[in-house]
MDTraj code that builds the backbone (N, CA, C; nanometers):
import mdtraj as md
import numpy as np

residues = "MET ALA PRO VAL LYS LYS SER GLN ARG SER TYR LEU LEU PHE CYS ASN GLU ARG CYS LYS GLN VAL LEU ASP GLU ASN PRO GLY ALA HIS ILE GLY ASP ILE ARG LYS VAL THR SER VAL GLN TRP LYS GLU LEU LYS PRO GLU GLU LYS ASP VAL TYR MET GLN PRO ALA ALA THR ASP LYS GLU ARG TYR HIS GLN GLU LEU LEU ASP ASN SER GLN VAL ASP ALA GLU LEU ASP LYS GLU VAL HIS ASP SER ILE SER PRO ILE GLY ARG ALA ARG GLN VAL VAL GLN SER ASP ALA ASP VAL ASP MET SER LYS MET LEU LYS HIS ALA ALA ASP CYS SER VAL LEU THR THR MET ARG ARG ALA LEU SER TYR ARG THR GLN LYS LEU".split()
xyz = np.array([
    [5.1764, 2.1745, -1.7097],
    [5.0609, 2.0897, -1.7275],
    [5.0585, 1.9870, -1.6147],
    [4.9436, 1.9683, -1.5541],
    [4.9301, 1.8743, -1.4426],
    [4.9414, 1.7308, -1.4927],
    [5.0010, 1.6436, -1.4119],
    [5.0115, 1.5043, -1.4535],
    [4.8732, 1.4399, -1.4607],
    [4.8620, 1.3435, -1.5483],
    [4.7342, 1.2748, -1.5682],
    [4.7145, 1.1736, -1.4561],
    [4.5971, 1.1771, -1.3950],
    [4.5655, 1.0823, -1.2888],
    [4.5400, 0.9462, -1.3516],
    [4.6071, 0.8430, -1.2980],
    [4.5924, 0.7089, -1.3537],
    [4.4507, 0.6575, -1.3343],
    [4.4141, 0.5626, -1.4191],
    [4.2801, 0.5057, -1.4113],
    [4.2721, 0.4053, -1.2967],
    [4.1521, 0.3926, -1.2415],
    [4.1289, 0.2977, -1.1327],
    [4.0955, 0.1612, -1.1906],
    [4.1530, 0.0592, -1.1348],
    [4.1243, -0.0781, -1.1747],
    [3.9962, -0.1243, -1.1058],
    [3.9320, -0.2232, -1.1637],
    [3.8063, -0.2732, -1.1081],
    [3.8260, -0.3277, -0.9668],
    [3.9379, -0.3956, -0.9439],
    [3.9653, -0.4511, -0.8111],
    [3.9776, -0.3394, -0.7071],
    [4.0441, -0.2307, -0.7431],
    [4.0586, -0.1202, -0.6481],
    [3.9258, -0.0506, -0.6215],
    [3.8427, -0.0401, -0.7227],
    [3.7088, 0.0158, -0.7011],
    [3.6318, -0.0705, -0.6013],
    [3.6426, -0.2015, -0.6178],
    [3.5782, -0.2963, -0.5266],
    [3.6337, -0.2796, -0.3851],
    [3.7661, -0.2743, -0.3726],
    [3.8294, -0.2613, -0.2401],
    [3.7881, -0.1321, -0.1715],
    [3.7871, -0.0237, -0.2452],
    [3.7486, 0.1045, -0.1862],
    [3.6047, 0.1023, -0.1364],
    [3.5192, 0.0339, -0.2088],
    [3.3792, 0.0256, -0.1691],
    [3.3619, -0.0635, -0.0461],
    [3.4337, -0.1734, -0.0409],
    [3.4168, -0.2713, 0.0662],
    [3.5010, -0.2435, 0.1910],
    [3.5959, -0.1554, 0.1816],
    [3.6895, -0.1311, 0.2911],
    [3.6171, -0.0932, 0.4206],
    [3.5247, 0.0015, 0.4146],
    [3.4539, 0.0459, 0.5346],
    [3.3703, -0.0671, 0.5929],
    [3.3058, -0.1440, 0.5063],
    [3.2238, -0.2556, 0.5530],
    [3.3106, -0.3588, 0.6259],
    [3.4240, -0.3938, 0.5702],
    [3.5135, -0.4917, 0.6327],
    [3.5686, -0.4363, 0.7635],
    [3.5987, -0.3077, 0.7674],
    [3.6498, -0.2455, 0.8892],
    [3.5438, -0.2456, 0.9991],
    [3.4165, -0.2247, 0.9616],
    [3.3081, -0.2302, 1.0602],
    [3.2916, -0.3715, 1.1149],
    [3.3095, -0.4715, 1.0286],
    [3.2971, -0.6113, 1.0715],
    [3.4168, -0.6558, 1.1554],
    [3.5334, -0.5963, 1.1307],
    [3.6566, -0.6332, 1.2015],
    [3.7207, -0.5083, 1.2623],
    [3.6650, -0.4576, 1.3730],
    [3.7218, -0.3354, 1.4308],
    [3.8663, -0.3590, 1.4768],
    [3.9492, -0.2603, 1.4556],
    [4.0894, -0.2711, 1.4951],
    [4.1763, -0.3437, 1.3944],
    [4.1183, -0.3848, 1.2819],
    [4.1967, -0.4557, 1.1798],
    [4.2902, -0.3577, 1.1097],
    [4.4066, -0.4071, 1.0736],
    [4.5041, -0.3263, 1.0001],
    [4.4721, -0.3325, 0.8510],
    [4.5329, -0.2424, 0.7753],
    [4.5046, -0.2340, 0.6317],
    [4.5398, -0.3644, 0.5606],
    [4.6464, -0.4301, 0.6036],
    [4.6854, -0.5576, 0.5423],
    [4.5782, -0.6633, 0.5614],
    [4.5201, -0.6669, 0.6819],
    [4.4130, -0.7628, 0.7095],
    [4.2891, -0.7317, 0.6257],
    [4.2599, -0.6036, 0.6117],
    [4.1436, -0.5624, 0.5322],
    [4.1633, -0.6025, 0.3867],
    [4.2825, -0.5810, 0.3337],
    [4.3108, -0.6170, 0.1937],
    [4.3022, -0.7683, 0.1727],
    [4.3442, -0.8460, 0.2717],
    [4.3338, -0.9920, 0.2594],
    [4.1878, -1.0344, 0.2489],
    [4.1037, -0.9747, 0.3339],
    [3.9610, -1.0095, 0.3326],
    [3.8977, -0.9671, 0.2002],
    [3.9281, -0.8449, 0.1552],
    [3.8673, -0.7985, 0.0302],
    [3.9182, -0.8782, -0.0899],
    [4.0432, -0.9253, -0.0857],
    [4.0925, -1.0057, -0.1983],
    [4.0214, -1.1402, -0.2043],
    [3.9932, -1.1983, -0.0885],
    [3.9177, -1.3246, -0.0871],
    [3.7762, -1.3002, -0.1392],
    [3.7155, -1.1891, -0.0957],
    [3.5805, -1.1568, -0.1432],
    [3.5801, -1.1343, -0.2942],
    [3.6822, -1.0692, -0.3471],
    [3.6922, -1.0437, -0.4909],
    [3.7013, -1.1742, -0.5680],
    [3.7815, -1.2661, -0.5184],
    [3.7987, -1.3952, -0.5866],
    [3.6700, -1.4763, -0.5862],
    [3.5876, -1.4560, -0.4847],
    [3.4631, -1.5319, -0.4743],
    [3.3491, -1.4711, -0.5560],
    [3.3676, -1.3512, -0.6074],
    [3.2619, -1.2873, -0.6868],
    [3.2428, -1.3596, -0.8193],
    [3.1179, -1.3642, -0.8640],
    [3.0872, -1.4198, -0.9957],
    [3.1192, -1.3140, -1.1010],
    [3.1431, -1.3570, -1.2249],
    [3.1746, -1.2600, -1.3310],
    [3.0674, -1.1520, -1.3478],
    [2.9406, -1.1882, -1.3287],
    [2.8336, -1.0886, -1.3414],
    [2.8462, -0.9825, -1.2323],
    [2.8860, -1.0249, -1.1125],
    [2.9017, -0.9300, -1.0024],
    [3.0250, -0.8404, -1.0247],
    [3.1266, -0.8960, -1.0877],
    [3.2472, -0.8177, -1.1159],
    [3.2209, -0.7127, -1.2237],
    [3.1229, -0.7387, -1.3112],
    [3.0913, -0.6433, -1.4178],
    [3.0496, -0.5072, -1.3622],
    [2.9910, -0.5071, -1.2418],
    [2.9513, -0.3819, -1.1776],
    [3.0739, -0.2913, -1.1598],
    [3.1889, -0.3511, -1.1364],
    [3.3129, -0.2749, -1.1163],
    [3.3937, -0.2622, -1.2451],
    [3.3720, -0.3539, -1.3381],
    [3.4476, -0.3516, -1.4640],
    [3.4052, -0.2347, -1.5535],
    [3.2762, -0.2035, -1.5561],
    [3.2276, -0.0958, -1.6426],
    [3.2846, 0.0410, -1.6038],
    [3.2769, 0.0811, -1.4753],
    [3.3376, 0.2108, -1.4395],
    [3.4894, 0.2122, -1.4616],
    [3.5538, 0.0984, -1.4411],
    [3.6985, 0.0910, -1.4632],
    [3.7307, 0.1108, -1.6111],
    [3.6495, 0.0528, -1.6994],
    [3.6718, 0.0688, -1.8434],
    [3.6506, 0.2146, -1.8855],
    [3.5478, 0.2777, -1.8301],
    [3.5216, 0.4187, -1.8596],
    [3.6371, 0.5062, -1.8117],
    [3.6871, 0.4762, -1.6922],
    [3.7986, 0.5534, -1.6375],
    [3.9255, 0.5314, -1.7188],
    [3.9431, 0.4109, -1.7708],
    [4.0601, 0.3815, -1.8544],
    [4.0540, 0.4614, -1.9847],
    [3.9348, 0.4728, -2.0435],
    [3.9182, 0.5529, -2.1649],
    [3.9502, 0.7000, -2.1369],
    [3.9027, 0.7496, -2.0216],
    [3.9323, 0.8873, -1.9823],
    [4.0831, 0.9080, -1.9704],
    [4.1505, 0.8129, -1.9077],
    [4.2956, 0.8208, -1.8881],
    [4.3686, 0.8267, -2.0222],
    [4.3320, 0.7391, -2.1145],
    [4.3976, 0.7375, -2.2456],
    [4.3699, 0.8667, -2.3235],
    [4.2492, 0.9195, -2.3118],
    [4.2156, 1.0442, -2.3805],
    [4.2969, 1.1606, -2.3234],
    [4.3091, 1.1658, -2.1908],
    [4.3878, 1.2731, -2.1292],
    [4.5351, 1.2619, -2.1673],
    [4.5867, 1.1387, -2.1755],
    [4.7252, 1.1197, -2.2191],
    [4.7440, 1.1714, -2.3609],
    [4.6489, 1.1398, -2.4473],
    [4.6556, 1.1850, -2.5859],
    [4.6501, 1.3374, -2.5931],
    [4.5587, 1.3973, -2.5174],
    [4.5470, 1.5434, -2.5156],
    [4.6755, 1.6078, -2.4642],
    [4.7312, 1.5525, -2.3567],
    [4.8546, 1.6080, -2.3000],
    [4.9716, 1.5922, -2.3948],
    [4.9794, 1.4801, -2.4656],
    [5.0923, 1.4601, -2.5571],
    [5.0843, 1.5588, -2.6734],
    [4.9630, 1.5917, -2.7174],
    [4.9486, 1.6903, -2.8241],
    [4.9895, 1.8288, -2.7751],
    [4.9510, 1.8633, -2.6529],
    [4.9886, 1.9927, -2.5961],
    [5.1393, 1.9981, -2.5766],
    [5.1986, 1.8888, -2.5242],
    [5.3435, 1.8843, -2.5039],
    [5.4177, 1.8980, -2.6361],
    [5.3661, 1.8350, -2.7409],
    [5.4312, 1.8439, -2.8718],
    [5.4284, 1.9878, -2.9231],
    [5.3164, 2.0570, -2.9021],
    [5.3067, 2.1967, -2.9447],
    [5.4033, 2.2848, -2.8652],
    [5.4123, 2.2610, -2.7338],
    [5.5041, 2.3391, -2.6511],
    [5.6487, 2.3134, -2.6913],
    [5.6834, 2.1868, -2.7176],
    [5.8191, 2.1537, -2.7605],
    [5.8528, 2.2235, -2.8912],
    [5.7552, 2.2264, -2.9838],
    [5.7793, 2.2898, -3.1129],
    [5.8053, 2.4390, -3.0941],
    [5.7272, 2.5041, -3.0065],
    [5.7473, 2.6464, -2.9811],
    [5.8857, 2.6719, -2.9229],
    [5.9276, 2.5893, -2.8290],
    [6.0580, 2.6074, -2.7655],
    [6.1689, 2.5848, -2.8659],
    [6.1601, 2.4772, -2.9445],
    [6.2658, 2.4458, -3.0395],
    [6.2745, 2.5485, -3.1524],
    [6.1628, 2.6073, -3.1886],
    [6.1657, 2.7083, -3.2940],
    [6.2344, 2.8364, -3.2467],
    [6.2311, 2.8622, -3.1158],
    [6.2886, 2.9865, -3.0654],
    [6.4353, 2.9732, -3.0263],
    [6.4887, 2.8522, -3.0222],
    [6.6273, 2.8299, -2.9819],
    [6.7122, 2.8030, -3.1048],
    [6.8241, 2.8738, -3.1126],
    [6.9180, 2.8497, -3.2221],
    [7.0181, 2.7445, -3.1784],
    [7.0485, 2.6502, -3.2631],
    [7.1488, 2.5510, -3.2269],
    [7.2847, 2.6172, -3.2078],
    [7.3689, 2.5575, -3.1237],
    [7.5000, 2.6148, -3.0938],
    [7.5856, 2.6257, -3.2197],
    [7.5721, 2.5307, -3.3100],
    [7.6485, 2.5365, -3.4348],
    [7.6135, 2.6601, -3.5155],
    [7.4853, 2.6942, -3.5173],
    [7.4403, 2.8135, -3.5900],
    [7.4964, 2.9395, -3.5236],
    [7.4952, 2.9438, -3.3924],
    [7.5495, 3.0596, -3.3211],
    [7.6984, 3.0739, -3.3490],
    [7.7694, 2.9630, -3.3528],
    [7.9129, 2.9665, -3.3812],
    [7.9382, 3.0200, -3.5225],
    [7.8540, 2.9792, -3.6187],
    [7.8703, 3.0276, -3.7559],
    [7.8506, 3.1787, -3.7628],
    [7.7525, 3.2282, -3.6909],
    [7.7250, 3.3719, -3.6921],
    [7.8429, 3.4477, -3.6325],
    [7.8958, 3.3974, -3.5207],
    [8.0089, 3.4640, -3.4565],
    [8.1313, 3.4598, -3.5461],
    [8.1562, 3.3451, -3.6096],
    [8.2737, 3.3324, -3.6953],
    [8.2633, 3.4204, -3.8197],
    [8.1435, 3.4409, -3.8690],
    [8.1271, 3.5214, -3.9899],
    [8.1309, 3.6715, -3.9611],
    [8.1190, 3.7085, -3.8329],
    [8.1222, 3.8503, -3.7966],
    [8.2672, 3.8991, -3.7966],
    [8.2954, 4.0015, -3.8759],
    [8.4330, 4.0519, -3.8896],
    [8.4804, 4.1233, -3.7636],
    [8.3875, 4.1753, -3.6834],
    [8.4260, 4.2495, -3.5636],
    [8.4703, 4.1585, -3.4488],
    [8.4393, 4.0298, -3.4578],
    [8.4708, 3.9374, -3.3491],
    [8.6059, 3.8734, -3.3751],
    [8.6939, 3.8824, -3.2765],
    [8.8252, 3.8196, -3.2864],
    [8.8155, 3.6832, -3.2179],
    [8.8099, 3.5767, -3.2980],
    [8.7922, 3.4418, -3.2449],
    [8.9086, 3.3997, -3.1560],
    [9.0292, 3.4431, -3.1858],
    [9.1432, 3.4021, -3.1036],
    [9.1289, 3.4562, -2.9615],
    [9.0776, 3.5794, -2.9478],
    [9.0555, 3.6354, -2.8146],
    [8.9441, 3.5602, -2.7417],
    [8.8405, 3.5255, -2.8159],
    [8.7296, 3.4516, -2.7538],
    [8.7762, 3.3159, -2.7044],
    [8.8542, 3.2453, -2.7869],
    [8.9028, 3.1138, -2.7473],
    [8.9976, 3.1244, -2.6286],
    [9.0850, 3.2253, -2.6271],
    [9.1768, 3.2440, -2.5151],
    [9.0979, 3.2736, -2.3885],
    [8.9962, 3.3589, -2.4001],
    [8.9129, 3.3911, -2.2847],
    [8.8429, 3.2653, -2.2322],
    [8.7911, 3.1829, -2.3223],
    [8.7243, 3.0593, -2.2814],
    [8.8224, 2.9670, -2.2105],
    [8.9455, 2.9576, -2.2626],
    [9.0471, 2.8735, -2.1997],
    [9.0837, 2.9285, -2.0623],
    [9.0970, 3.0609, -2.0517],
    [9.1286, 3.1224, -1.9228],
    [9.0187, 3.0943, -1.8210],
    [8.8950, 3.1046, -1.8635],
    [8.7823, 3.0765, -1.7742],
    [8.7858, 2.9320, -1.7274],
    [8.8207, 2.8429, -1.8183],
    [8.8289, 2.7015, -1.7838],
    [8.9390, 2.6780, -1.6811],
    [9.0547, 2.7419, -1.7009],
    [9.1665, 2.7273, -1.6065],
    [9.1288, 2.7848, -1.4710],
    [9.0653, 2.9019, -1.4709],
    [9.0248, 2.9627, -1.3446],
    [8.9245, 2.8761, -1.2704],
    [8.8313, 2.8184, -1.3430],
    [8.7324, 2.7309, -1.2810],
    [8.8005, 2.6105, -1.2189],
    [8.8962, 2.5520, -1.2901],
    [8.9682, 2.4364, -1.2379],
    [9.0474, 2.4746, -1.1134],
    [9.1136, 2.5906, -1.1161],
    [9.1907, 2.6352, -1.0004],
    [9.0992, 2.6624, -0.8811],
    [8.9843, 2.7229, -0.9054],
    [8.8884, 2.7501, -0.7989],
    [8.8405, 2.6206, -0.7347],
    [8.8126, 2.5207, -0.8163],
    [8.7688, 2.3913, -0.7635],
    [8.8782, 2.3272, -0.6792],
    [9.0025, 2.3334, -0.7277],
    [9.1141, 2.2741, -0.6537],
    [9.1320, 2.3431, -0.5191],
    [9.1231, 2.4754, -0.5166],
    [9.1371, 2.5487, -0.3909],
    [9.0250, 2.5149, -0.2938],
    [8.9032, 2.5073, -0.3437],
    [8.7916, 2.4753, -0.2546],
    [8.8044, 2.3332, -0.2020],
    [8.8584, 2.2435, -0.2832],
    [8.8781, 2.1059, -0.2392],
    [8.9836, 2.1013, -0.1290],
    [9.0936, 2.1783, -0.1484],
    [9.2007, 2.1814, -0.0477],
    [9.1502, 2.2371, 0.0843],
    [9.0720, 2.3434, 0.0796],
    [9.0223, 2.4037, 0.2035],
    [8.9218, 2.3132, 0.2725],
    [8.8488, 2.2338, 0.1974],
    [8.7551, 2.1396, 0.2587],
    [8.8293, 2.0288, 0.3307],
    [8.9440, 1.9868, 0.2759],
    [9.0216, 1.8787, 0.3368],
    [9.0877, 1.9231, 0.4664],
    [9.1192, 2.0536, 0.4770],
    [9.1859, 2.1048, 0.5972],
    [9.0854, 2.1192, 0.7050],
])
top = md.Topology()
chain = top.add_chain()
for i, resn in enumerate(residues, 1):
    res = top.add_residue(resn, chain, resSeq=i)
    for name in ("N", "CA", "C"):
        top.add_atom(name, md.element.get_by_symbol(name[0]), res)
traj = md.Trajectory(xyz[None], top)
């Protein structure tokens, strides 16, 4: 599932709209200079003028929350499907122990041997790396 795109804030909507205009007024300006100018312009806006940017931001925020809710429901369904198909290790151990054909002592010895071999392999690779 694709990640949900975050909602745009009203200030960023304003900056994106004004960026080209400020760049045309100040050719060669860096992004930091442009952001300083747009932040001053934002602070000077009246609340009625800011509402032009607040409404689309509120709509985008609602979209973001709805997509999060939709994704969380889909994720919950996927998690349920995965968990229903996986048997816990304790359950697998019970099945193996209850099977008369399985010799647990051989299985445990084999597991211990594998552990020892893995440790020896790691030690050898460490020694050869040091040389």
